[in-house]
C-alpha positions in Angstrom: -23.5 -80.4 -10.5 -20.6 -78.8 -9.4 -20.3 -75.0 -8.7 -17.2 -74.8 -11.3 -20.2 -75.8 -14.5 -21.7 -72.1 -13.5 -18.7 -69.6 -12.8 -20.3 -66.1 -11.0 -18.8 -62.8 -11.6 -20.0 -60.0 -9.3 -19.1 -56.5 -9.4 -20.7 -54.9 -7.1 -23.9 -55.0 -5.1 -26.2 -53.4 -6.9 -25.5 -55.1 -10.6 -27.8 -55.5 -12.9 -27.5 -59.6 -13.4 -31.1 -59.6 -16.4 -32.8 -56.0 -17.0 -35.9 -58.3 -18.6 -38.4 -59.7 -15.6 -38.5 -63.5 -17.3 -35.0 -64.0 -17.7 -35.1 -62.8 -13.7 -38.1 -65.7 -13.0 -36.5 -68.7 -15.1 -32.8 -67.6 -13.4 -34.4 -67.7 -10.4 -36.2 -70.9 -10.4 -33.1 -72.4 -12.6 -31.5 -71.2 -9.3 -33.9 -72.1 -7.3 -33.8 -75.4 -7.6 -29.9 -76.0 -7.7 -29.8 -75.0 -4.4 -32.2 -77.1 -2.9 -31.4 -79.5 -4.6 -27.8 -78.4 -3.5 -29.0 -78.5 0.4 -30.3 -81.2 0.4 -27.4 -83.0 -0.6 -25.4 -82.0 2.5 -24.0 -83.5 5.4 -24.4 -81.9 9.1 -20.8 -82.5 8.7 -20.3 -80.2 5.5 -21.6 -77.8 7.1 -18.8 -77.4 9.1 -16.8 -76.9 6.1 -15.2 -73.3 6.3 -15.6 -71.1 3.4 -13.3 -68.2 2.0 -13.9 -65.0 0.5 -13.6 -61.7 -0.1 -17.0 -59.2 1.2 -17.8 -57.3 -1.0 -18.9 -54.9 1.4 -15.6 -53.7 3.2 -13.3 -55.3 0.2 -12.0 -57.7 3.6 -11.3 -62.0 3.4 -14.0 -63.2 5.1 -14.3 -67.0 6.4 -16.9 -68.8 7.6 -18.6 -72.0 8.3 -21.0 -73.1 5.2 -24.1 -74.0 7.5 -24.0 -70.1 8.8 -23.8 -69.1 5.0 -26.6 -70.8 4.0 -28.6 -69.6 7.2 -27.8 -66.3 6.0 -28.6 -66.8 2.2 -31.9 -67.9 3.6 -32.8 -65.0 5.7 -31.1 -62.6 3.8 -34.2 -63.7 1.4 -36.1 -62.7 4.0 -35.3 -59.0 5.0 -35.3 -58.4 1.1 -39.0 -60.3 0.5 -39.9 -57.7 3.4 -38.9 -54.4 1.7 -41.4 -55.8 -1.6 -43.8 -55.8 0.9 -43.5 -52.2 1.8 -43.2 -50.5 -1.9 -46.2 -52.8 -3.5 -47.8 -52.0 0.1 -46.8 -48.2 0.0 -47.7 -48.4 -3.8 -51.1 -49.4 -3.4 -51.0 -52.5 -4.0 -52.1 -56.1 -2.7 -49.5 -58.2 -2.0 -52.0 -61.2 -1.0 -51.5 -63.2 2.5 -48.1 -63.8 4.6 -49.0 -65.3 8.1 -48.6 -68.8 7.3 -51.5 -69.7 9.6 -54.0 -67.8 6.8 -51.9 -69.6 3.4 -53.8 -71.8 1.9 -52.5 -75.5 2.3 -51.1 -74.8 5.4 -52.9 -77.5 7.9 
């Protein structure tokens, strides 16, 4: 799949993309599968390619290697998962085990 097949535009970092949770869940699954497919197909050389973009935070042009950008994507998800578990804990919800050594099916 080509990125041009599904152009994506964001106006701000707090833009709500989906109001319906099931629609969000379905789109997240599709996005995750697409990202996994793309990452698996990358070569080491492709990871060094620079990507130019405009920062939504500063409005300034930026340029980073694709490998650095992908590392940020995966790392930043961890940050947001931590926020979610904090909020669930504050609400008294049991969000389950987060330590990999205690998760089912981990050897």
